[in-house]
C-alpha positions in Angstrom: -2.0 11.9 4.8 -1.6 12.8 8.4 -0.9 16.3 9.5 1.5 16.9 12.4 1.4 20.2 14.4 4.5 21.0 16.4 4.5 23.1 19.5 7.6 22.6 21.6 10.6 24.6 22.9 12.1 25.1 19.5 9.0 25.4 17.3 5.6 26.9 17.7 2.8 26.3 15.2 5.0 24.4 12.7 3.0 21.9 10.6 4.0 19.2 8.3 2.4 16.3 6.4 3.3 12.6 6.6 3.2 11.5 3.0 4.9 8.1 3.1 4.4 5.1 5.3 6.6 5.0 8.5 10.1 3.7 7.7 9.4 3.2 4.0 10.0 4.7 0.6 13.3 6.4 1.3 15.3 8.0 -1.4 17.3 5.3 -3.3 20.6 6.6 -2.0 19.5 6.9 1.6 19.8 3.6 3.5 20.4 4.3 7.2 21.6 1.3 9.2 19.7 2.3 12.4 16.2 3.5 13.0 15.7 6.5 15.3 14.3 4.2 18.0 17.4 2.0 17.7 19.7 5.1 18.0 17.9 6.4 21.1 18.0 2.9 22.7 21.7 2.6 22.0 22.5 6.0 23.5 23.2 9.1 21.4 23.7 12.8 21.9 24.4 12.4 25.6 20.8 11.6 26.1 19.9 15.2 25.4 17.7 15.0 22.3 14.0 15.2 21.7 13.5 15.5 25.4 10.7 18.1 25.1 9.1 16.9 21.9 8.4 13.2 22.5 4.7 13.6 21.8 5.6 14.2 18.1 7.0 10.6 17.7 5.9 7.1 18.7 5.9 6.3 22.4 7.7 3.1 21.6 10.8 5.1 20.6 11.2 6.3 24.2 10.5 3.1 26.2 14.2 2.1 26.4 15.7 5.4 25.2 18.7 6.6 27.1 17.7 10.1 27.9 18.9 12.7 30.4 16.5 15.0 32.2 19.4 17.2 33.2 22.2 18.3 30.9 24.1 16.2 28.4 25.4 13.0 30.0 28.1 11.4 27.9 27.9 8.2 29.9 24.6 7.5 28.2 26.3 7.4 24.8 26.9 3.8 23.6 30.7 4.4 23.4 30.8 6.8 26.4 32.4 9.4 24.1 31.4 13.0 23.5 30.9 13.1 19.7 28.7 16.2 19.5 29.2 19.8 18.8 26.8 22.4 20.4 23.7 23.5 18.6 25.2 27.0 18.5 28.1 25.6 16.6 25.8 23.8 14.1 23.9 27.1 13.5 27.3 29.0 13.0 28.3 26.4 10.4 25.0 26.7 8.5 23.9 23.1 9.1 20.5 24.0 10.6 17.4 24.4 8.4 14.5 26.4 10.0 12.1 23.5 9.6 14.4 21.2 11.7 16.0 23.6 14.3 17.5 20.6 16.2 19.5 19.4 13.2 20.1 16.3 11.2 18.6 13.8 13.7 15.3 15.7 13.9 15.2 15.8 10.1 15.8 12.0 10.1 13.1 11.3 12.7 10.6 13.2 10.6 11.8 11.7 7.4 11.5 8.2 8.9 7.9 9.0 10.0 7.0 9.9 6.4 7.7 13.6 5.9 9.3 14.7 2.7 10.6 18.2 2.1 12.9 20.3 -0.2 15.7 19.8 2.4 15.8 16.0 1.9 18.5 16.1 -0.8 20.8 18.3 1.3 20.4 16.2 4.4 21.0 12.9 2.5 24.1 14.4 1.0 25.4 15.3 4.5 24.6 11.7 5.7 26.4 10.2 2.7 29.5 12.4 3.3 29.7 11.3 7.0 30.4 7.7 5.9 34.1 8.7 5.5 34.4 8.1 9.2 33.6 4.5 8.8 36.6 4.0 6.5 38.9 5.6 9.1 37.6 3.3 11.8 38.1 0.2 9.6 41.5 1.4 8.5 42.9 2.1 12.0 41.1 -0.3 14.3 41.1 -4.1 14.7 37.6 -5.5 14.0 35.3 -5.1 17.0 37.8 -3.2 19.0 35.3 -0.8 20.4 37.9 1.1 22.5 39.5 2.2 19.2 38.3 5.5 17.9 35.4 5.7 20.3 34.5 9.3 19.3 34.3 8.4 15.6 32.3 5.3 16.4 29.9 7.4 18.5 29.6 10.0 15.8 28.7 7.3 13.3 25.9 6.2 15.5 24.6 9.8 15.6 24.3 9.5 11.8 22.5 6.2 11.8 25.6 4.2 10.8 26.0 1.1 12.9 29.6 1.3 14.0 29.2 -1.9 16.1 29.5 -3.9 12.9 33.2 -3.4 12.5 
């Protein structure tokens, strides 16, 4: 087991254990289509995610990541669409758990690295519920028409669904 100590803009002195091998032993009903590295390389969250906590994750995740040193830059998103709500909106809706103050993607990155917590079932349930957007894209768009429903396609990428497949 490896212990991770987090000291960044959002968390000071937070510790967690990596209890599973990287990218393995996921819950049976959690099968993301993209790894965190693939998501960052494709372009998600306007390039404004994990900017101040890169030392918590493998360097390889950030070699080709589309990140913004300034504010959110929607042009860095794969579909050039703004598909994110503000962190304050996430907090207001009760989506943020104190152990992952940046939200679902931070949870997923840590889960991917091998952390397991009592919040896993809630986050996996949220991930599964997001799949409904895939059905809408398939229903309303011709296959591989990436200009159709760009915002939904981008949002699916934010949840590790590969919306380039349909």
